[in-house]
C-alpha positions in Angstrom: 110.5 82.8 63.4 111.3 79.7 61.3 114.9 81.0 60.8 115.4 81.6 64.5 115.6 85.4 64.2 112.4 86.3 66.0 110.7 84.6 69.0 110.8 84.1 72.7 112.8 81.7 74.9 112.2 81.0 78.6 115.5 79.9 80.1 116.3 78.7 83.6 119.4 79.4 85.6 120.7 78.5 89.1 121.9 81.2 91.4 125.5 80.3 91.1 125.3 80.2 87.3 124.5 84.0 87.4 128.1 84.5 88.5 129.6 82.3 85.9 129.7 82.9 82.1 126.0 82.7 81.6 125.3 86.5 81.6 128.1 87.0 79.0 126.7 84.2 76.8 123.2 85.6 76.9 124.5 89.1 76.2 126.5 87.9 73.2 123.3 86.0 72.0 121.2 89.2 72.4 123.6 91.2 70.2 123.6 88.4 67.6 119.8 87.9 67.7 118.3 91.1 69.0 114.7 90.1 68.1 114.7 87.0 70.2 113.4 87.8 73.7 114.9 85.8 76.5 113.3 85.6 79.9 115.4 84.3 82.8 113.9 82.1 85.6 116.0 81.3 88.7 115.4 77.7 89.8 117.3 74.9 91.3 118.8 72.3 89.1 116.1 69.7 89.9 113.3 72.3 89.3 114.8 73.4 86.0 115.1 69.9 84.6 111.5 69.2 85.5 110.4 72.4 83.9 112.4 71.7 80.7 111.0 68.2 80.5 107.4 69.6 80.7 108.0 72.3 78.2 107.7 75.1 80.7 111.2 76.2 80.0 113.0 75.8 76.6 116.4 75.3 78.3 118.3 75.7 81.5 121.8 76.3 82.9 122.2 73.6 85.6 124.8 72.0 87.8 125.0 68.5 86.5 127.2 66.2 84.4 124.5 63.9 83.2 121.1 65.4 82.5 117.7 63.8 83.4 116.3 61.2 81.0 114.8 62.8 77.9 117.1 65.9 78.0 120.1 66.6 76.0 123.0 68.8 77.2 126.1 70.8 76.4 128.8 71.1 79.1 130.0 74.5 80.2 133.3 75.4 81.7 133.8 73.9 85.2 134.4 76.1 88.3 136.7 75.1 91.2 135.6 74.9 94.8 137.0 77.3 97.3 136.8 77.3 101.1 134.6 80.0 102.5 135.6 81.1 106.0 134.4 83.7 108.5 136.5 86.9 108.0 137.9 86.5 111.6 138.8 82.8 111.2 142.5 82.1 112.0 143.0 80.5 108.6 141.1 83.2 106.6 144.3 85.1 105.6 146.1 82.0 104.2 147.1 82.2 100.5 145.8 78.6 100.1 144.4 76.0 102.4 144.9 72.3 103.1 141.4 71.0 103.9 142.7 68.7 106.6 143.2 71.8 108.7 139.3 72.0 108.9 138.8 68.5 110.0 137.2 69.5 113.3 135.1 72.5 111.9 131.4 72.6 111.6 130.3 72.8 107.9 127.4 74.6 106.3 126.1 72.5 103.4 123.9 72.7 100.4 120.8 70.5 100.5 121.4 67.5 98.3 117.9 67.3 96.7 118.2 70.8 95.4 121.4 70.1 93.4 122.8 66.6 93.9 125.8 67.3 91.7 127.0 70.2 93.8 126.4 68.3 97.0 128.3 65.3 95.7 131.2 67.5 94.5 131.6 69.0 98.0 131.4 65.6 99.8 133.9 64.1 97.3 136.3 67.0 98.1 136.0 66.5 101.8 136.3 62.8 101.7 139.4 63.2 99.5 140.9 65.0 102.5 139.8 62.3 104.9 137.1 64.5 106.4 133.6 63.2 107.4 132.0 66.6 108.0 130.0 67.7 111.0 127.1 69.3 109.2 125.8 72.2 111.3 123.3 73.6 108.8 121.8 72.5 105.5 120.3 75.3 103.3 118.9 75.7 99.8 120.8 78.7 98.4 124.5 79.5 98.1 123.7 82.9 99.4 122.3 81.3 102.6 125.5 79.2 102.9 127.7 82.2 102.7 125.5 84.3 105.0 125.7 81.6 107.7 129.4 81.4 107.4 129.6 85.2 107.8 127.6 84.9 111.0 130.2 82.4 112.4 127.9 79.3 112.0 130.5 77.2 110.3 132.7 77.0 107.2 131.8 75.8 103.7 133.1 74.8 100.3 131.5 76.9 97.6 132.0 77.5 93.9 134.8 80.1 93.2 132.3 82.2 91.1 130.4 83.1 94.3 133.2 85.5 95.2 131.6 87.8 92.6 128.5 88.2 94.8 130.6 90.5 97.0 129.0 89.4 100.3 130.7 90.9 103.4 132.0 89.0 106.4 133.7 86.1 104.7 137.0 85.2 103.0 137.4 82.8 100.1 140.6 80.8 100.2 141.8 78.5 97.3 142.4 74.8 98.1 145.8 73.3 97.9 146.0 71.0 94.9 146.6 67.3 95.1 145.3 64.5 97.2 141.9 64.5 95.6 141.1 67.8 97.2 140.9 70.0 94.1 137.4 69.5 92.8 135.9 71.2 89.8 132.1 71.8 89.9 130.1 70.7 86.9 127.7 72.7 84.7 125.7 72.2 81.6 123.0 73.8 79.4 120.1 71.3 79.0 117.1 71.2 76.7 114.4 68.7 75.7 115.3 66.6 72.6 114.6 66.9 69.8 115.0 70.7 69.4 111.9 72.1 67.7 112.8 75.8 67.9 115.2 77.5 65.5 115.7 80.1 68.2 116.7 77.5 70.8 119.0 75.8 68.2 120.8 79.2 67.8 121.2 79.6 71.5 122.6 76.0 71.8 125.1 76.9 69.1 126.1 80.0 71.0 126.7 78.0 74.3 128.8 75.4 72.4 130.9 78.1 70.7 131.4 79.8 74.1 
């Protein structure tokens, strides 16, 4: 246990992080440290940071650039935003999209208090295209965002990794670069400083190497 070869770690993850590199990082860690048991807890970024600060989680994969006070962090690879459109939308078959073409669309948005960084990334992307969005719906999960788009309730900007969820009824279209409209979503692994667990220190090292 003292050497970080046995033990348990409770780790948080946001829904979108499941579709990024997190499973591969944890799989590589499990092969390297097979006697450390990791339990995964899906929570929002805000909930994870509170749980890590209280010691309920040892670490968390969250969507922030700067972690909450008292937490340390290691950045992970960013993910670009894509436009999520209903499958029957006239622009859904375009190879790439100029956001200005969506200026008069209704948008399905992620609730800001759940993940401020994601919300701010989307708003920055829209404002960069000169769009002040008409927000039709505000929800707490990316799956809900995509489901509402599939039902024709609006369009959305979502992390590219959400394509891997394989949800029917939508198309994901890359954004045209330039003009402040190409936005990379942030991500980090956070933990409470100082690190008291050798097992956690080993996982932090794996995330940094990855």
